[in-house]
Phi, psi and omega in degrees: 000153172276172185298334176285004178067013177269154179288148160297114175281116184238135177252135177225127176263164182060040190271349181290345184198171164063222184307313187295321174297316182288330173297312186298318181299317181286321177300320171294320170306327187275347178100018182282155169270150200230130159249118182250115192255127180196175168289341185229164183286137189261141176290135186268126182295143186302132165084000181273148176280094187208157182226152171252120183245137186244135170162167178277115183288348174279355183260125180297329179295317177301308181300310173312314173302313174303323172306308181299317186289324184291315186291314176305336175283312184234344176080002184200171176211128175258320184221135171236128177242110172271097182254322191298132184200159171234153177248163179211118186244102169199151185299147180310318180287358176243015185271124172287153173296332180288322178290327171297307177295331174296317189287316172304315179296320180288316184269342176243308181300316182295316178298320184297314182302315179294324179289324180292311184298301182290333174298328178296329183282319180293325176300310177303325176275348185058033180200141168165163178227132177241130177234119175262125182273107177262244186182158161298339175289342175276359174248339187227168174275141162224132188301152175070018179222044179306320182290302182311298192295332178290325185283323181284319165307318174293331184286329171287332173290322183288330173304306177302313178301306180297332173300316175297313189283333192243341187309313182291351182254015168097002179248125187251139197230122172219169175242141171254146172244092176289161170260209185287129180237140178285094181221187182288328180295325175298311185300321180292320183293323186284324180307335169295349180092356190292328185203169173235174171310309186307319184291322180289309185296336176288339188268330183279122175307321176289349168074035175200160161297149165290157169258160174303324172307313186307310188288313182312322183281336165294324182290319164314309180302314181285347179263356183270110190292335180272318184290334179233046185304324184243032178259117182213131172086007192280146160246103181269113176280125176240070190229024176061013184100000183309308182283351180273339189266104182258022177290146173289169195296320180290321179297315176310303180294328175294328170287335172299326188269358179294000000 
């Protein structure tokens, strides 16, 4: 609870599964009121003051309608977690314009629209926190992911711009950059044969995938106005050291065996 004893109102996208669902569970444990947004209905944490809103967040009219519903329910917004996203694995030369645009619409345009609409509310309050769930793919180039990488690089650019633009007006904007996380999206991508567990575990210094809980707890930190009171415009890598490790393959694997 905040000092005034009212619940923090937190909006989470992609809340029906994976990182979004775990973030919702932890926010509910903290006592937050929750607006859970997804293409499908999200399960509501037991005992939480929560609503599930369904729709395509790349559609401006849907975002405006969701914002109105949230304001009618609580009259304010304290935190926005832009977590919803899609992956797309294919060589750049085989990526159609339609596929490229769809990835950008979901992964970048939707977070912009939500940040704009809910950011207006936060600016009027002169307080609020936005956390964009980017990716290690927003920091590095990863083959066969031109659309996904471009969307996550763009999301980090949006994060830094809004942090610069809104920080003095009470709204802090940060990004979390997960490495590979064991979620439904990962299972789907792995089913294509693009990579194996061993490929990922061999690349990560900590020698494991992240869990949704690993990422959700980083998000909780960035939505806590006391714990991260002077954190703004940051890209927090939660990747087990993926982006930090420039070792060649044999050197990395040798260190993992020590």
